[in-house]
MDTraj code that builds the backbone (N, CA, C; nanometers):
import mdtraj as md
import numpy as np

residues = "MET ILE ARG PRO GLU HIS ALA PRO THR PRO PRO GLU LEU VAL ARG ALA PRO GLU CYS ALA ALA LEU SER ILE LEU ASP HIS ALA LEU TYR ALA ALA SER PHE ALA LEU LEU ALA VAL ASN PRO ALA ALA ALA ASP GLY GLU PHE ASP ARG GLN LEU ASP ARG ARG GLU LEU LEU ALA ASP ILE ILE LEU GLN GLN ALA ASP VAL LEU GLN GLY ALA LEU ARG ARG TYR ARG ASP ILE ALA VAL GLY THR GLU ARG TYR VAL ARG ASP SER PRO PHE".split()
xyz = np.array([
    [5.5105, 18.1464, 2.2295],
    [5.5275, 18.0798, 2.3171],
    [5.4867, 17.9272, 2.3326],
    [5.5721, 17.8399, 2.3791],
    [5.5534, 17.6928, 2.3450],
    [5.5567, 17.6379, 2.4999],
    [5.4192, 17.5385, 2.5184],
    [5.4221, 17.5008, 2.6434],
    [5.5517, 17.4330, 2.6884],
    [5.5618, 17.4148, 2.7940],
    [5.7383, 17.3586, 2.8457],
    [5.6961, 17.1997, 2.8112],
    [5.8202, 17.1434, 2.7919],
    [5.8355, 17.0215, 2.7773],
    [5.8286, 16.9411, 2.9170],
    [5.8156, 16.7963, 2.9127],
    [5.7948, 16.7377, 3.0304],
    [5.9373, 16.7683, 3.0916],
    [5.9206, 16.7430, 3.2418],
    [6.0764, 16.7417, 3.3273],
    [6.1509, 16.6139, 3.2879],
    [6.3114, 16.6349, 3.2771],
    [6.3960, 16.5292, 3.2497],
    [6.3495, 16.3973, 3.3218],
    [6.3658, 16.2935, 3.2597],
    [6.3749, 16.1551, 3.3366],
    [6.4934, 16.1101, 3.3916],
    [6.4662, 16.0584, 3.4635],
    [6.6216, 16.0133, 3.5442],
    [6.7208, 15.9304, 3.4218],
    [6.7171, 15.8832, 3.3237],
    [6.7883, 15.8329, 3.2428],
    [6.8601, 15.9628, 3.1511],
    [6.7744, 16.0523, 3.1373],
    [6.8266, 16.1531, 3.0702],
    [6.8852, 16.2637, 3.1542],
    [6.8504, 16.2500, 3.2880],
    [6.9441, 16.3678, 3.3462],
    [7.0929, 16.2766, 3.3864],
    [7.0905, 16.1263, 3.3926],
    [7.2236, 16.0888, 3.3443],
    [7.3160, 16.0923, 3.2606],
    [7.2389, 16.0977, 3.1220],
    [7.3422, 16.1428, 3.0224],
    [7.3476, 16.2829, 3.0217],
    [7.2654, 16.3601, 3.0633],
    [7.2792, 16.5426, 3.0517],
    [7.2623, 16.5744, 3.1927],
    [7.2913, 16.5979, 3.3103],
    [7.2258, 16.6688, 3.4308],
    [7.2086, 16.7815, 3.4179],
    [7.2751, 16.8815, 3.3021],
    [7.2255, 17.0169, 3.3025],
    [7.1051, 17.0770, 3.2410],
    [7.0228, 16.9324, 3.1873],
    [6.9041, 16.9657, 3.1390],
    [6.7954, 16.9747, 3.2696],
    [6.8215, 16.9598, 3.4147],
    [6.7441, 16.9775, 3.5083],
    [6.7411, 17.1357, 3.5371],
    [6.8373, 17.2274, 3.5284],
    [6.8286, 17.3513, 3.5066],
    [6.7852, 17.4018, 3.3889],
    [6.8178, 17.3548, 3.2830],
    [6.7578, 17.4187, 3.1287],
    [6.5844, 17.3680, 3.1233],
    [6.5425, 17.2878, 3.1908],
    [6.4135, 17.2732, 3.2172],
    [6.3430, 17.3608, 3.3196],
    [6.3948, 17.3936, 3.4137],
    [6.3537, 17.5072, 3.5192],
    [6.3594, 17.6218, 3.4398],
    [6.4461, 17.6521, 3.3468],
    [6.4524, 17.7780, 3.2654],
    [6.3333, 17.7784, 3.1512],
    [6.2930, 17.6699, 3.1098],
    [6.1859, 17.6827, 3.0027],
    [6.0589, 17.6979, 3.0678],
    [6.0570, 17.6235, 3.1834],
    [5.9053, 17.6840, 3.2794],
    [5.9101, 17.8052, 3.2990],
    [6.0182, 17.8808, 3.3340],
    [6.0093, 17.9769, 3.3953],
    [6.0012, 18.1226, 3.2933],
    [6.0460, 18.0623, 3.1708],
    [6.0366, 18.1209, 3.0284],
    [5.8508, 18.1648, 3.0194],
    [5.8070, 18.0556, 3.0165],
    [5.6557, 18.0288, 3.0037],
    [5.5801, 18.1242, 3.1029],
    [5.6169, 18.0906, 3.2162],
    [5.5467, 18.1698, 3.3129],
    [5.5756, 18.3222, 3.2908],
    [5.6876, 18.3740, 3.2552],
    [5.6983, 18.4847, 3.2446],
    [5.6397, 18.5413, 3.1172],
    [5.6396, 18.4724, 3.0138],
    [5.5911, 18.5171, 2.8877],
    [5.4177, 18.5254, 2.9233],
    [5.3299, 18.4630, 3.0010],
    [5.2183, 18.4699, 3.0440],
    [5.1816, 18.6048, 3.1365],
    [5.2786, 18.6262, 3.2338],
    [5.2722, 18.7137, 3.3262],
    [5.2703, 18.8783, 3.2253],
    [5.3756, 18.8640, 3.1260],
    [5.3824, 18.9947, 3.0418],
    [5.3068, 19.0153, 2.9776],
    [5.2277, 18.8958, 2.9204],
    [5.0777, 18.9147, 2.8402],
    [5.0034, 18.9864, 2.9264],
    [4.9566, 18.9491, 3.0263],
    [4.8157, 18.9776, 3.1048],
    [4.8607, 19.1101, 3.1340],
    [4.9832, 19.1749, 3.1631],
    [5.0374, 19.3386, 3.1907],
    [5.0134, 19.4167, 3.0725],
    [5.0704, 19.3485, 2.9721],
    [5.0663, 19.4157, 2.8507],
    [5.0210, 19.3500, 2.7246],
    [4.8680, 19.3482, 2.7074],
    [4.8116, 19.2475, 2.6105],
    [4.8218, 19.3016, 2.4604],
    [4.8480, 19.4322, 2.4357],
    [4.9091, 19.4785, 2.3131],
    [5.0125, 19.4044, 2.2321],
    [5.1038, 19.3380, 2.3285],
    [5.2330, 19.3004, 2.3220],
    [5.2027, 19.1564, 2.2234],
    [5.0842, 19.0994, 2.2614],
    [5.0397, 18.9746, 2.2138],
    [4.9947, 19.0227, 2.0371],
    [4.9681, 19.1168, 2.0051],
    [4.9306, 19.1444, 1.8524],
    [5.0630, 19.1793, 1.8037],
    [5.0965, 19.0925, 1.6732],
    [5.2158, 19.1064, 1.5695],
    [5.1677, 19.2429, 1.5088],
    [5.0380, 19.2728, 1.4933],
    [5.0374, 19.3863, 1.3964],
    [4.9704, 19.4714, 1.5144],
    [5.0492, 19.5815, 1.5104],
    [4.9941, 19.7025, 1.6613],
    [4.8979, 19.7988, 1.5886],
    [4.7648, 19.8279, 1.6528],
    [4.6964, 19.9286, 1.5796],
    [4.7480, 20.0727, 1.6259],
    [4.8182, 20.0671, 1.7181],
    [4.8432, 20.2159, 1.7745],
    [5.0082, 20.1864, 1.7855],
    [5.0929, 20.2960, 1.8436],
    [5.2373, 20.2891, 1.8654],
    [5.2170, 20.2633, 2.0131],
    [5.3060, 20.1409, 2.0658],
    [5.3239, 20.0729, 2.1785],
    [5.3841, 20.1743, 2.2806],
    [5.3645, 20.1870, 2.4163],
    [5.4589, 20.2849, 2.4578],
    [5.5811, 20.1777, 2.5287],
    [5.6670, 20.2369, 2.5853],
    [5.7871, 20.1755, 2.6072],
    [5.7857, 20.0277, 2.6663],
    [5.7011, 20.0278, 2.7521],
    [5.6979, 19.9152, 2.8756],
    [5.6240, 19.8001, 2.7737],
    [5.5300, 19.8445, 2.6759],
    [5.4802, 19.7094, 2.5827],
    [5.6154, 19.6713, 2.4709],
    [5.6605, 19.7494, 2.4353],
    [5.7622, 19.7541, 2.3062],
    [5.8727, 19.6565, 2.3887],
    [5.9236, 19.6914, 2.5150],
    [6.0231, 19.6129, 2.5892],
    [5.9640, 19.4788, 2.5933],
    [5.8312, 19.4779, 2.6189],
    [5.7660, 19.3405, 2.6700],
    [5.7614, 19.2370, 2.5529],
    [5.7328, 19.3257, 2.4052],
    [5.7306, 19.2430, 2.3066],
    [5.8917, 19.2196, 2.2916],
    [5.9373, 19.2604, 2.2624],
    [6.1135, 19.2083, 2.2424],
    [6.1504, 19.0812, 2.3547],
    [6.1275, 19.1109, 2.4699],
    [6.1240, 18.9786, 2.5616],
    [6.0253, 18.8861, 2.5227],
    [5.9459, 18.9100, 2.4971],
    [5.8284, 18.7808, 2.4353],
    [5.8993, 18.7276, 2.3248],
    [5.9519, 18.8017, 2.2359],
    [6.0062, 18.7523, 2.1359],
    [6.1455, 18.6869, 2.1241],
    [6.2044, 18.7161, 2.2014],
    [6.3600, 18.6534, 2.2858],
    [6.3456, 18.5240, 2.3369],
    [6.2358, 18.5453, 2.4280],
    [6.1880, 18.4279, 2.4978],
    [6.1404, 18.2881, 2.4119],
    [6.0932, 18.3161, 2.3130],
    [6.0710, 18.2307, 2.2123],
    [6.1925, 18.1731, 2.1292],
    [6.2776, 18.2623, 2.1040],
    [6.3926, 18.1882, 2.0545],
    [6.4803, 18.1214, 2.1562],
    [6.4972, 18.1639, 2.2764],
    [6.5771, 18.0937, 2.3826],
    [6.4894, 17.9790, 2.4007],
    [6.3745, 17.9530, 2.3980],
    [6.2864, 17.8101, 2.4075],
    [6.3077, 17.6918, 2.3128],
    [6.3426, 17.7895, 2.1961],
    [6.3719, 17.7048, 2.0952],
    [6.4698, 17.6543, 2.0836],
    [6.6128, 17.7247, 2.1246],
    [6.7406, 17.6767, 2.1498],
    [6.7527, 17.5732, 2.2714],
    [6.6586, 17.5988, 2.3615],
    [6.6796, 17.5126, 2.4815],
    [6.6250, 17.3799, 2.4325],
    [6.5230, 17.3452, 2.3677],
    [6.4648, 17.2359, 2.3193],
    [6.5497, 17.1731, 2.2271],
    [6.6320, 17.2392, 2.1324],
    [6.6845, 17.1442, 2.0352],
    [6.8472, 17.0975, 2.1096],
    [6.8945, 17.1677, 2.2124],
    [6.9988, 17.1521, 2.3137],
    [6.9544, 17.0294, 2.3600],
    [6.8498, 17.0113, 2.4588],
    [6.7844, 16.9025, 2.4967],
    [6.8052, 16.7438, 2.4312],
    [6.7263, 16.8049, 2.3151],
    [6.7393, 16.6638, 2.2043],
    [6.9076, 16.6229, 2.1919],
    [6.9573, 16.7209, 2.1316],
    [7.0948, 16.6626, 2.1162],
    [7.1560, 16.6131, 2.2730],
    [7.1322, 16.6716, 2.3789],
    [7.2106, 16.6371, 2.4846],
    [7.1584, 16.5036, 2.5598],
    [7.0533, 16.4785, 2.5079],
    [6.9769, 16.3549, 2.5943],
    [7.0296, 16.2487, 2.5050],
    [7.0618, 16.2572, 2.3643],
    [7.1038, 16.1308, 2.2654],
    [7.2340, 16.1341, 2.2505],
    [7.3036, 16.1988, 2.3334],
    [7.4705, 16.1655, 2.3347],
    [7.4784, 16.0980, 2.4938],
    [7.5719, 15.9869, 2.4605],
    [7.6239, 15.9076, 2.5360],
    [7.7149, 15.9677, 2.5788],
    [7.7064, 16.0403, 2.7188],
    [7.8182, 16.0798, 2.7967],
    [7.8051, 16.0666, 2.9398],
    [7.8846, 16.0578, 3.0227],
    [7.8749, 16.0456, 3.1565],
    [7.8071, 15.9452, 3.2202],
    [7.8077, 15.8461, 3.1044],
    [7.7079, 15.6819, 3.1205],
    [7.8442, 15.5729, 3.1288],
    [7.8253, 15.5403, 3.2812],
    [7.9414, 15.4416, 3.3090],
    [7.8585, 15.3287, 3.3869],
    [7.8181, 15.3518, 3.4879],
    [7.7517, 15.2352, 3.5526],
    [7.5766, 15.2675, 3.5747],
    [7.5353, 15.3020, 3.4840],
    [7.4165, 15.3696, 3.4647],
    [7.3039, 15.2354, 3.5254],
    [7.2111, 15.2768, 3.6033],
    [7.1247, 15.1873, 3.6648],
    [7.0005, 15.2011, 3.5261],
    [6.9970, 15.2958, 3.4395],
    [6.8926, 15.2891, 3.3461],
    [6.9387, 15.2362, 3.2182],
])
top = md.Topology()
chain = top.add_chain()
for i, resn in enumerate(residues, 1):
    res = top.add_residue(resn, chain, resSeq=i)
    for name in ("N", "CA", "C"):
        top.add_atom(name, md.element.get_by_symbol(name[0]), res)
traj = md.Trajectory(xyz[None], top)
């Protein structure tokens, strides 16, 4: 789980307006991960001392997938804000 990056700046949004929604998703994944860990602390431990119940197992799977999705979101943003598209008469 990675702390969300800063919100997109106006020049970044001019280049890639979709980054606004992706930033919200990044923050939502972060908040959801903490909520899942609060309810299922056993999911935080990579080496389980006991067999997880179904809820803990699903929480662990969601946490792993959230990490993968956060990484993809950040890579996409890095590429998108570096691409000069939609830029015509930008004030930035």
